[in-house]
N, C-alpha and C positions, 0 to 999 in steps of 0.2 A: 695240454694246450692252454695257454694263458694269454690274456690281453688286458692292458690297462689303458685308461683314456682320461684325458683332462681337456676341458674346453677353455682355452685362453687363461690358463692357470687359475681357473675359478673353481669348478666343482669336478672332482675326480672320483673314479671308482675302478674296480677291477673285477675280473671273474675268470673262471677257467674250469676245466674238467680233466679228470684222469680217465684214460682209456686203456683197455687191456690189449693184449697182442692181437686179438681179433677185432679191434676198434670198438669194442663194447664199452659203454659208460660204466665206470667203477666209482664215480663220485664227482661232485661239482661244488663250486663255491662262488659267492659274490661278496664284495665288500665295498662299502662307501668309505672313501678315504678323506674327503674334504678338499681343502684348497692346496694344490701342489701342481708341479709340472707333469707333463706326460711321462718324462723320464722317471720321475719318482713313482708315479702310478705304476709304471711297468716293473720297477723294482719291487714294489709292494706285491704285485701280482705273482712274481716268482717266489717271493717269501711265502705267501699264502698257499701257493701250489705245493711247495715243499712241506709246509706244515701239514696239509691235508694228506700228502703221501705218507708222511711219518705216522700220522694218526691211524691210517689204514694199514700200517705195517709193511709198506713196500720198501725193499732194500735196494732195488735196482730200478732207476727211472731214467727217462729221456725227457728233457725239457724242451718244448717248442715255444720260442719267443720271436716275435716279429720286429724287435728293436735291435738294430745293429749296435747302438750305443750300450745297451744293456748287455748284450752278448760279449762285447769287447771288455766291458767292466768286469764281468764275471771271469772271463778267460785270463785277463791280465791282473786279476786280484786287486782291482781298484778299490779305493776306500777314501775316507776323508769326506770332503764337502761335495756331495753329489749334485748340488745346485750349480757348481762351477763347470760341469761338463756340458 
């Protein structure tokens, strides 16, 4: 589970946790991002979650994100200028 947040494109951060099949906590993270949009904060959030999963040696994961724009970008292989979305 991950969530990124930005207040008026001013100060952003993200955080999340990895849960096991029985919903037990297997790790967590937080990150100060700085100045960016909520969309970019959500992308950072997914990246940091994937990095933590890799560090912990997980090969099969399910990502839970509450941003439809981020989900669409990941599914459709979006790239380029993320500020234009």
